[in-house]
N, C-alpha and C positions, 0 to 999 in steps of 0.2 A: 539961914546960914548953917552949914553942916559943922558939927563938932566931933572931936574924937569920941566923946561919950555917946553921941548918936550912932557913930560908926560901930562902936562896941556892941550897942544894943541891937542894931540891925544885923551884925555878924552873928551874934548869939541866936537871934531869931531864925536866921537862915540855917544855921547849924542844927537847931532844934527841929525844924520842919524837915530837913534832910534826913535826920535820924528817924523821925516819925515815918517818913515815906519808906525808908529801908525796912523798918519794923513791919509795916503793912505788907510789903512785898514778901517778907519772910513768912508772915502769918498766912498769906494766900498759898504759898508753897506748902506749908504744913497742913493746912486745911484741905487742900486739893489731894495731898497724899493720903490723908485720913479718909476722905470721901472715896477715893479709889479703893482703898483697903476694905472699907465697909461694903462696897459693891462686889468685890471679889469674894468676900466671905458670906455674901447673901444675907446681909443684915435686914432687920425688920424694916418694911417700907416707911413706916412713920419715922423711925430713927434716921433713916437715910434722907428722908425729906427734910428733917430738921438740920441735918449736917449740911445739906445742899443750901439751905437758907443761910447758915452761918458763913459758908463759903461765898455766897452771893453778896452778903453784907460786907465782908472783907474786901471783895473786889470793888465794891462801890466807893470805898474810901480812897482808893489809889488816885482816881482822876481829880477828886477834890483836893487831895494833898498835893498833887502835882501842880495844880493851878496856884495854890497858895505859895508853893516853893518858887514858881516862876515870878510871881508878883514880888515876893521877898527878894529874889535875886535882882530884879530890875531896880528896886528901891535901894538895895545895897550898892549896886553899881553907880547909881546916881550920886549917892552920898560920898562914895570913894572918889569919884571924879571931882566933886566940889572940893574935897580936901586936897587932892593932888594939884588942882589949879591954884590953891592958896599956899602951895609948897610945904604942906604939912608932911612930917615924916614920923616914923615910929613903928614899934612892933605891931600895933593895932592895924596899921595899913597892910603890913606883910601878911598878917593873919586873915584879913578881909580878902586879899588877893588869893590866898590859898583856898579859902572857902568858896570863892567864886569859881576857881578852876575845878575844884572837886565837884561842885554842883553842876557846872556846865558839862563835865565829863559824864556824870550820871544821867543827865537829861539827854545828851546825844546818844547814849547807849540804850536808852529806853525805847 
């Protein structure tokens, strides 16, 4: 049985993973710019290789984080549906719907 407390926890989890994904995406952009800058300036090959490794590691985190976000979103939707079926209302439900919309928008834009 879904409760408001469970909904709050799952909403918070989804928000945290969404924030984490956005952070990784920003990190990839920054590291890619740094790598391109190093290539332009003709940096030492060893340093350039290290920077490319950092960029590759950052890129590897995005698919994992996306999968966790999708799983969290499915879980949140299920809990929200259970609460709606039992005619529960409150600000927690509105917040959960808002997080679902934000997450679906980000996923569809990716």
